[in-house]
C-alpha positions as CSV (number, residue, x, y, z in Angstrom):
1,M,77.7,104.2,89.3
2,A,75.3,107.1,90.1
3,L,76.0,109.3,93.1
4,N,73.8,108.6,96.0
5,Q,72.5,112.1,96.7
6,A,71.8,111.5,100.5
7,V,75.2,110.0,101.1
8,Y,76.9,112.8,99.1
9,E,75.1,115.5,101.1
10,E,76.2,113.9,104.4
11,V,79.8,113.3,103.3
12,T,79.9,117.0,102.1
13,K,78.8,118.1,105.6
14,I,81.4,116.0,107.4
15,F,84.2,117.2,105.0
16,K,83.1,120.8,105.4
17,S,83.0,120.4,109.2
18,Y,86.5,118.9,109.1
19,L,88.1,121.6,106.9
20,E,86.6,124.3,109.2
21,R,87.9,122.6,112.4
22,K,91.4,122.3,110.8
23,Q,91.1,125.9,109.3
24,L,91.7,124.6,105.8
25,R,90.2,126.1,102.6
26,K,87.1,124.6,101.1
27,T,88.2,124.5,97.6
28,P,86.1,123.3,94.6
29,E,89.0,121.0,93.7
30,R,88.7,119.2,97.1
31,F,85.0,118.7,96.8
32,A,85.3,117.6,93.1
33,I,87.7,114.9,94.3
34,M,85.4,113.8,97.0
35,E,82.5,113.6,94.6
36,E,84.5,111.5,92.2
37,I,85.4,109.1,95.0
38,Y,81.8,108.8,96.2
39,S,80.5,108.1,92.6
40,R,82.8,105.0,92.4
41,T,82.4,101.6,93.6
42,G,85.2,99.3,94.9
43,H,89.0,100.2,95.4
44,F,91.1,102.6,93.4
45,D,94.6,104.1,93.6
46,V,95.8,107.5,93.3
47,E,96.8,107.3,89.6
48,S,93.4,105.9,88.4
49,L,91.6,108.6,90.4
50,Y,93.9,111.3,88.8
51,I,93.4,110.0,85.3
52,S,89.6,109.8,85.8
53,M,89.6,113.5,86.9
54,K,91.7,114.6,84.1
55,N,89.5,112.6,81.6
56,K,86.6,114.6,83.0
57,N,88.5,117.9,82.4
58,Y,89.0,118.8,86.1
59,R,91.9,121.0,86.5
60,V,93.6,119.1,89.5
61,S,97.3,118.1,90.0
62,R,98.5,114.8,91.4
63,A,99.6,116.7,94.4
64,T,96.0,118.0,94.9
65,V,94.8,114.5,94.5
66,Y,97.3,113.2,97.1
67,N,96.7,115.9,99.5
68,T,92.9,115.7,99.3
69,L,93.1,112.0,99.9
70,D,95.2,112.4,103.0
71,L,92.4,114.8,104.4
72,L,89.6,112.4,103.5
73,V,91.5,109.6,105.1
74,D,92.2,111.9,108.2
75,C,88.4,112.6,108.5
76,D,87.4,109.0,108.0
77,L,85.6,109.5,104.7
78,V,88.2,107.2,102.8
79,T,90.1,104.3,103.9
80,R,93.7,103.5,102.8
81,H,94.8,99.9,102.4
82,Q,98.2,98.4,101.7
83,F,97.5,95.0,100.2
84,G,101.2,93.9,100.1
85,R,102.0,95.9,97.1
86,N,103.9,99.3,97.0
87,I,100.8,101.1,95.8
88,S,98.2,102.1,98.3
89,Q,94.5,101.3,97.5
90,F,91.7,103.5,98.7
91,E,88.0,103.0,99.2
92,K,85.2,105.2,100.3
93,S,84.3,104.5,104.0
94,Y,80.9,106.2,104.5
95,P,78.4,104.8,105.3
96,S,80.8,102.5,107.1
97,R,80.1,98.8,106.3
98,Q,82.6,96.3,108.0
99,H,83.9,94.0,105.4
100,D,87.1,92.1,104.8
101,H,89.4,91.5,101.7
102,L,90.5,88.6,99.6
103,I,93.4,89.5,97.3
104,C,94.6,87.5,94.4
105,T,98.4,87.3,94.5
106,D,98.6,86.6,90.7
107,C,96.5,89.4,89.3
108,N,95.9,91.7,92.4
109,K,92.2,91.5,92.1
110,V,90.4,92.6,95.3
111,V,87.3,90.9,96.6
112,E,85.2,92.2,99.5
113,F,83.5,89.8,101.6
114,C,81.3,90.0,104.9
115,D,80.9,87.1,107.2
116,P,78.7,87.4,110.3
117,R,80.9,84.8,112.2
118,L,83.6,87.4,112.2
119,Y,81.5,89.8,114.0
120,N,80.6,87.0,116.6
121,T,84.3,86.3,117.0
122,Q,84.9,90.1,117.6
123,K,82.2,90.3,120.3
124,M,83.6,87.1,121.9
125,V,87.2,88.8,122.0
126,E,85.8,92.0,123.4
127,E,84.0,90.0,126.3
128,T,86.9,87.7,126.9
129,Y,89.7,90.4,127.1
130,Q,87.5,93.3,128.2
131,F,88.3,95.5,125.2
132,K,86.2,97.5,122.9
133,V,87.1,96.8,119.3
134,I,87.1,99.9,117.3
135,H,88.2,98.6,114.0
136,H,89.4,95.3,112.7
137,S,91.3,94.4,109.4
138,L,91.3,91.0,107.9
139,T,93.0,90.2,104.5
140,F,93.5,86.9,102.9
141,F,96.1,86.6,100.1
142,A,95.4,83.8,97.7
143,S,95.4,82.8,94.1
144,C,92.1,83.2,92.3
145,Q,92.8,80.3,90.2
146,K,90.6,81.4,87.3
147,E,91.7,81.0,83.7
148,N,90.8,84.7,83.0
149,C,93.3,85.8,85.6
150,E,96.0,87.6,83.7
151,N,98.8,85.7,85.6
152,F,96.8,82.4,86.2
153,G,99.3,79.7,87.1
154,K,102.4,81.6,87.3
155,N,102.7,81.8,91.2
156,L,101.2,78.2,91.3
157,A,104.3,76.9,89.5
158,V,106.6,78.8,92.0
159,Y,104.7,77.2,94.9
160,S,104.8,73.7,93.4
161,Q,108.6,74.1,92.8
162,R,109.1,75.2,96.4
163,S,107.1,72.2,97.9
164,V,109.3,69.7,95.7
165,H,112.5,71.2,97.0
166,D,111.5,71.9,100.5
């Protein structure tokens, strides 16, 4: 995916301002990692980001990738997800677009979706309970049930066995 120049300029401004506020160095590696993230689509883990950077001949260590991701999460330019596995998944979060996730428990595929009814529910909850919702998270865990799923049917057999014996 091509990097959106307007978005890149804005996230660069936000990141520079954040680093200045925290009195942290503005290193080329940190901005290269941010650029790599903002040229991607979808979710990624630390290892795939690190390998991508290495394949492009960037001189970054895993520690630098981890530390920079922590900074980007802290300044709300990246969102960290824990989708029930031990590996954190990340995604860029600027410009913010509320969405939710559907995770295949067989192949770990992540699908993003947006349903306006959820926004209406959020507004109703705010009005009913006199709260201002700042953020919400909704994740469905399911089986994608597609034959091209690398683990198609494996968990389905386990679920079938459970229902017979329960």
